[in-house]
C-alpha angles and dihedrals in degrees: 000000000000126000123209113203128202105179137174095014104172124206132172105219144157102238121142146089097250120084092231090057090055090047105044101024130210142229117266127192120206126196121186131185119188118189114196139167112236118209092231141329107337112240103144134049093243089060092064139043108276105231091197090062090048092049093051090050092050093045091053093048094046089056091065109087109233130176097224131044089210089065092052092047094050093046091049090051090055095045097046091045089060092058097074137008091213092072110116102173133012127188126184125185121189121187129190108215101205112023115193095249116129112244093003120138120187136037136294125207153142135246120208120191133185127183125194 
């Protein structure tokens, strides 16, 4: 098993259920782990999961304002899963850096996981 990691991907987006979130935006951090079973020793790009392709897919999806992070996570699971039949486990974590909660310091987020 091999795991491809895309961590600390930062996007400024307009996700959220509150009108001010959709107006002023927020920073979101995405972490993705893709476990896959290679056929043999990996020597060529087509023998692995191309992280550039995954990044472009995530970047495109993060640009679409969505009320709930759960929706984004589940849709990303489905989209990334379609890239390669060798994927055995996929985990996506999305964090909102500055949630609109009075007096709150920290992040909130969701983790979506799919095993095959």
